[in-house]
N, C-alpha and C positions, 0 to 999 in steps of 0.2 A: 522401521528396522533397522537404521542405521549404527546404533549401539548394540546391536546384539552380536557377542562375539562366538565367532564362528567354530571356535573349537569347542566353546560349551555347547553349540548347538550341532555341531559333528556328532559327538558320543560321550557328553555328560548326563549322567544317571543323576535321579532324585535323592535327597538327603546327604549331597553333598553340601551339610550345613556344620558350623560349629553351634552347638548349644552350650548356652552359659548355664553356670551352676545354679542359678537361682531359677531357671525355667524348669529345672526338678527333669528332667528326661532320666530315663533310668533303666538298669539292667542292659536288653538287648539294643532298647531304643537309641539308648547312649551309645552305643557300638556303631548303629547304622547311622547316625548324626555324625561319624567319624570318618566313615568312607571318603577316599580319597578322590579328586573331583580331577578328570583326565585333563582340564585347563591348566591344576597346577602343574600336571606334570611338564608343561611346555611354557609355562610362563618363564622361567627362568632362561631360554634359548630362543626368546624372539630378540630381534632388534628393539628399538626402542621407536622405529616407524618404517615402513616400507612401501613402494608402490611395484607392484609385479604386472607382468602382462599375461592375458589368458585366450586362450583357444577354446569355444563351446563347440562341442559337436556330438554326435550319436543321434538316435533316430527322433527324439523330440525337437531337437533342434532342427532335423531335416522336414519335420512336418509343420515347423513355423514358417519357413522359406517361402512357398509360395504363398501364404498370408500377407508376408511382409512385400513379395513381388507385387500384388495389386495395387498396393500403394506406392510402387518404384521406389523402396527403401530397403535399403542394403542388409544383412542383417547385423545385428549390434555385435561390434567387437568390445572387450570387456577390459577393464585391470581392476584389481585388488588392490585397497589403499588399506594399512595398517598403521596405529599408532595405539602406543600403552594405555592412552588417555580416552581415545574414542573407540578404541575396538577395532573390527574390520566393517569396510565400506565395498560395495561392488559398485563401478561406476562406468559409463558408457563411454567409448572413448572415439566413435566415429567422428572424423572431421568434417561430414557433412552436414552432420545432424543438428536441427536447432534448437532452440531450448523447448519450443513446442513439440518435437518431433521425439527428443529425450523423455519428454513428459506423456506422450502419447502409449510408450512400449514400458513405460514404467510399471514396477510392479512384480508380476507373477511371474514374469520373464526372469526375476532375478533368481538365480538358483540358490542363495543364500535363502532367502524368503521361502521358497519352497521347502527347503531342510527347516525352517522355523515352522512352517504350517505343521508337519509332523511331530518335530521333537518339543514342541509347546505343551502338546497334551501330555509328554512325560513331565516336562519340569513342573507342572502344576502341584506334583506331591512334593517337592522339595521343603516347599515353604516351611519353615518353622513351627506355625501356630498350625498347618496341618498335620506333621509331626506329632504334635501334642496333641491336637484332638484325636490321630488314630490311636494314641497310647491311653486315652482315658477309654476307649471305645473298643480295644481289641485285646486279645491274648496273641501272647508270641511262643511260639516252639523252636529249635534250635536243632539242625542236624548239621554235623562235621563228617566230610568225606573225604577221601584221596583220591585224586586222579592224575595220572600220570606224573607220580612225584610232587604235587603241588595240593594243599591242603584247603580245602572248600568248605566256606559255612554257608548253610541256606538258613534264612530268617522268614519263618511263614506266619504271617497276621491273621486271624480269622476273629470275628464280632464275637464281642461276650454276649450279644444278642442276638439275632438274625440278621442284622446290616451292622455297617461303619461308614464314616465320610460319606453320609447323607447330603445332597443338595435340592434344592427346590427353587425352580426357575419360573416365574411369572412374567410370560412375555404378552398377557392382552389377551391374544386370541385364544392361547395355549398354555399348559403349564405343565413344565417338563420336572419330572423327580429322576434322580441318580443315586445310587450307592454302591459300595463295592462290597463284597462276600471274600475276597481272598485274595490277598497280596505276598508275593513271594518274592524275596533278592539274593541272589547269592555272590558272595565276595572271596577272594582271594586273602586268607586269614593272615597270610604275612606282609603282602603289599597293602591291603583293605582296600584294592580297585574290585568296581562291583562289575560281573562280569554275564548276570543274568537277571531281569524284571518281569514279571508274571502279574499281571492285573487280572481281575474278574469284575468287568462290571454292568451293571444291570440299570437298564434305562425304561421309561415308558413316558408318553405325551397325552394329557387329556385336552382335547377339544372340545367346542362348542358344538360339533356335530355329531359328537360319541353320544350313544344313546346307555351304553355299559362301561364297564371299568376294563380298561384294556391291560392285554397280559405282558407282561416287563420282558423285554429281550436280554439277553446275557452273551456278555463277549467277553473272550478272552486274548488280551493282548501282551505279547509275549517281546522283550527286546533284549537280544542278544549281544555281547560287547567286546571286540576282541583288540588284541593289544598286539606291537612287535616292538622291535627295539632298532635305534638307529645309532651306530656306535656305542652300544651297551646303556644306551636310554630309552628309558621304557614310554612310548609315544599310544594313543590310540588309533586303531587302523579301521574298524570295522563296526558298523551297528546293523545287525539284522531286524528285521520287525515281521512279526507272524501275526495272523486274525485269526484266533480260533484253529492254530495250530497250520494254518496256509501261509506259504511266506507272501509277502504283502511289497514291500520293501527293504532294498539292501542300499548302504552308503560305505562305502569304501573310501580308504586315502591313503597315498604313497608318500614319501618324504625325500627331501635329498638334505644334504648339510653346504651351508654356502658359506665359507668361513668359519666362523664359531657357532652359526645359527644352525636351527633345524627347523626348515622351512617346506610348505607343501610342494610336490612333485605334480599329483594327479588327485584329482577328487571324483568320482562317479556317482551317479543317483539311478539303479536300478528299479524298475516298477515289475509287479509280477501283476498282469490286470486276470480276470475272470476268464475262464476258459484256457489259461496255461497261455496267452501271449504277454509279451513284454517288450519293456520298452525301456531308452536309459537315457542319459544324460550326462556325457563326459568333460570335464574343466580340468586343460593341461595348462600348467603356470610355465611361462616362459622366462623371460629374465628378469633379476629381483634388482631394482634399483633402492638403496636406504636413505634418500631424501628426495628426490626428483617427484614430482605430484606430473599426473597425464597431463597433456595438451589438449585442448578441446577445441574444434574449431567453428564454422559457422553454415550453415544451409539448406536443405531442401524443406520446402514445406509440406503439408498434407490437407488438402481440401476435399469435399464433398461429403455427400451421406456416408460414406462410409468410414472417413476421417472423424464422423459425428460419432458414430457406434464405437470406434477405437477409443475416444476421447472418453466418455463414458466407461468404457470396459476399464480405461487405464485408473477412473477415479474411485472405481469399484473396488481395485485393485488395493491401490492406496488405503483405502479403508479395511482391507484383508489386513494389511501392515500393521493400522495402529489397533485393530481388535488384538492381535498376537503381544504388541506391544502390553496390552492390559491383562492378559492373558484369557482372553474371551475365545477359546476355541469354538466355541456352539454359533457365535455370531461369525467368526472367521469361515466356516463352512458353511453357513447360509449365505455368506455373500458370494462365496465360490460357486454355489449351485445358481445363483443368480446371473452370475456373470456368464454360465453355461446356456440357460435360458432364454436369457433376451440378448446377449450378445455373441451369438455363435460366429464362428469364423474370424474368431480376433485370436491374435499370441496368447490372450490374456485366458481364453477360452479353451485353448489348446491345454495351457499348464493345467487347469481347473481341473478340465476332464479326465488328465493322467493321473491326477493326484487323487482325486476323490473314487475314481475307478476300482482303487484298491482300499480306502479307506473308506469307511462307513462314518455318517454321522453320528455324534457321542461319542468319539475315539477318546 
């Protein structure tokens, strides 16, 4: 996940692509392809590179602590590295950690990766090929309305037949079908910023044990995006995710101005779990340096049966990151479930459980 741009992961919505005339996007589809990317809003206000110290807190961090205490390992401390070529990277800076220890607690402990699990599910729709496919399979209606002196345009895509964006995945022991029946996107007609995306997705799985045709399960995911201004510059500040109209996840960000740059001040990930319980992870940014890289030190090892379990959980977590890089959301979800089942009481399992409790398979 080292090459994932955090701002893209934070609030970028699909369709932030530029279609070439030869690719023949037309009418509303062409308008959708020109939606402004939140990352582009900030690109001109970021330094060439920086290193920022971070403090991670909240209920999720609190739950990780006793697990790490078992290994006599202190809570990880982070720095965020950025450069315009490589993007954003989150690194562990504890001086006591050996390379092995860093490896053991890698993966899902990285808050950037946690965001990626969720938002890569959204980003799968922004590929130009997918948009062209939808144009062939759907019809679009357009509605414009005014809210608080702002003009919003909503595009609704429905199938020309009975479904669109059909996918068929053969996993050997099972076959999974997915398709869409409705997709809506609301944009600010003046700024071309996306404010809301809603996707109704149908899925069913056929397995060797089944004797009949399984029913398809429909799920509607809604993504609501918010913006704010810093010294009259528009920046993304919030993403709310709901599943079947029930709140599931909120990602928020606040900013500060450092010299001529606009940079993060805090970032918060809030989970709304079934039954009304909630949990959160808060990332606070300390000092920014525009050239210096963090120093890492030497030391403490982890051994024994528990360390073996932790090593395997970390290996699974790295496979999750690889799956996300490929855009393979179903594989990532499957691996997260394996971490929970086979490696309980590890930091990776805690993070995976929090995430999957609010986000069902097939996101």
